[in-house]
C-alpha positions as CSV (number, residue, x, y, z in Angstrom):
1,M,-9.0,4.8,-22.7
2,V,-11.8,2.7,-21.3
3,E,-13.7,0.5,-23.7
4,P,-17.4,1.0,-23.7
5,V,-19.5,-1.9,-22.3
6,H,-22.0,-3.5,-24.8
7,I,-24.8,-5.4,-23.1
8,T,-26.7,-7.8,-25.3
9,G,-29.6,-10.1,-24.4
10,E,-31.2,-10.5,-21.0
11,W,-29.2,-8.8,-18.2
12,E,-29.9,-9.0,-14.5
13,L,-28.9,-6.0,-12.4
14,P,-26.4,-7.1,-9.7
15,G,-27.3,-6.9,-6.0
16,P,-27.8,-3.3,-4.8
17,A,-28.6,-2.1,-8.4
18,Q,-31.9,-4.0,-8.1
19,I,-33.3,-0.9,-6.5
20,F,-33.6,0.7,-9.9
21,A,-35.3,-2.3,-11.5
22,H,-38.0,-2.3,-8.8
23,N,-38.6,1.4,-7.9
24,A,-39.4,4.4,-10.0
25,P,-36.7,7.1,-9.6
26,A,-39.4,9.6,-8.7
27,D,-40.6,7.3,-5.9
28,I,-37.0,6.8,-4.6
29,D,-36.5,10.5,-4.5
30,A,-39.8,11.1,-2.8
31,R,-39.2,8.4,-0.1
32,L,-35.6,9.5,0.6
33,G,-36.8,13.2,0.7
34,A,-39.5,12.4,3.1
35,A,-37.1,10.4,5.3
36,L,-34.6,13.2,5.3
37,D,-37.4,15.6,6.3
38,V,-38.1,13.2,9.3
39,L,-34.3,13.2,10.1
40,R,-34.3,17.0,10.3
41,A,-37.6,17.2,12.2
42,E,-37.4,14.2,14.5
43,G,-33.9,12.8,14.5
44,A,-31.9,9.7,13.6
45,V,-34.1,7.0,15.1
46,A,-37.3,8.4,13.6
47,A,-35.7,8.6,10.2
48,Y,-34.4,5.0,10.5
49,R,-38.0,4.0,11.4
50,A,-39.4,5.8,8.4
51,L,-36.9,4.1,5.9
52,N,-37.4,0.7,7.6
53,N,-41.2,1.0,7.5
54,E,-43.6,3.4,5.8
55,R,-40.9,5.0,3.6
56,R,-39.2,1.7,2.8
57,I,-37.6,1.4,-0.6
58,K,-37.4,-2.1,-2.0
59,Y,-33.8,-3.3,-2.2
60,L,-32.5,-0.4,-0.1
61,G,-31.8,-2.0,3.2
62,A,-30.3,-0.5,6.4
63,A,-26.7,-1.1,5.3
64,F,-27.3,1.5,2.5
65,F,-29.9,3.8,4.0
66,T,-27.9,4.4,7.2
67,K,-25.1,5.7,5.0
68,V,-27.6,8.1,3.5
69,L,-28.8,9.2,6.9
70,H,-25.2,9.4,8.2
71,F,-23.9,11.7,5.5
72,A,-27.2,13.8,5.3
73,G,-27.1,14.3,9.1
74,A,-23.3,14.9,9.5
75,E,-23.6,18.6,9.9
76,G,-26.0,21.1,11.4
77,E,-28.5,20.8,14.2
78,L,-30.6,17.6,14.5
79,P,-33.2,16.8,17.1
80,G,-32.7,13.8,19.4
81,P,-29.7,12.6,21.4
82,H,-27.8,11.0,18.6
83,R,-26.5,11.7,15.1
84,P,-27.2,8.9,12.6
85,L,-24.4,6.4,12.2
86,I,-23.8,3.7,9.6
87,L,-24.9,0.2,10.6
88,D,-24.1,-2.6,8.2
89,S,-23.0,-6.2,8.4
90,V,-19.3,-5.3,8.8
91,V,-20.0,-2.8,11.6
92,S,-22.2,-5.2,13.4
93,R,-19.6,-8.0,13.6
94,A,-17.4,-6.3,16.1
95,P,-20.0,-5.8,18.9
96,R,-21.2,-9.4,18.4
97,A,-17.6,-10.8,18.5
98,S,-16.7,-8.9,21.6
99,G,-19.9,-9.8,23.5
100,A,-21.0,-6.1,23.7
101,V,-24.4,-7.3,22.3
102,A,-26.2,-10.6,22.6
103,A,-25.2,-13.4,20.3
104,T,-28.7,-13.2,18.8
105,W,-27.9,-9.6,17.5
106,P,-28.6,-9.8,13.8
107,G,-26.0,-9.3,11.1
108,R,-28.6,-7.3,9.1
109,G,-32.3,-6.4,9.1
110,W,-32.2,-4.4,12.4
111,R,-35.4,-3.2,14.0
112,T,-35.7,0.4,14.9
113,A,-35.2,-0.3,18.6
114,Q,-32.0,-2.2,17.8
115,Y,-30.7,0.9,15.8
116,A,-31.6,3.1,18.8
117,H,-29.7,0.7,21.1
118,Y,-26.7,0.8,18.7
119,L,-26.6,4.6,18.6
120,A,-26.9,4.8,22.4
121,G,-24.2,2.2,22.9
122,V,-21.8,3.9,20.5
123,Q,-22.4,7.3,22.2
124,A,-21.8,5.8,25.6
125,Y,-18.6,4.2,24.5
126,A,-17.5,7.4,22.7
127,D,-18.1,9.4,25.9
128,R,-16.1,7.0,28.0
129,V,-13.1,7.1,25.7
130,G,-13.2,10.7,24.7
131,A,-14.0,10.1,21.0
132,R,-16.7,11.1,18.6
133,P,-19.4,8.5,17.8
134,D,-18.5,8.4,14.1
135,Q,-14.9,7.6,15.1
136,V,-16.2,4.6,17.2
137,E,-18.3,3.5,14.2
138,L,-15.2,3.6,12.0
139,A,-13.3,1.6,14.5
140,L,-16.2,-1.0,14.6
141,F,-16.1,-1.1,10.8
142,R,-12.3,-1.8,10.8
143,A,-12.6,-4.4,13.5
144,G,-15.6,-6.0,11.8
145,G,-13.6,-6.4,8.6
146,N,-11.1,-8.5,10.5
147,H,-13.6,-11.2,11.6
């Protein structure tokens, strides 16, 4: 049996949980819902732009919101040339280490144009090797964890 946790005194939410201390749940729902509407209407890059700009949720960075976009856009028809893929600091290590992107490629905080470049690059590589883009993203994640 798991013992219940008793929290006394002042307690600071750790890392990603800060989202709940700084955003009302209804606002989180509304912003995510609007971004998913953009995903279905305009595609992955437009949804990324929305969550990175006008639909931004404080403490929900690209490492987390690209996971939302990836799983929300995994099935069904989407506009645009690419399905959303996860881009986080682990995934981004492999292209930097291999020289596939410039050494100045950030480890986090990617601009919309950089996300579009990432999606196009993963798609091009997937096409060359006969894989799905999500398989390439997984390989990048595994390789990035080894650096």
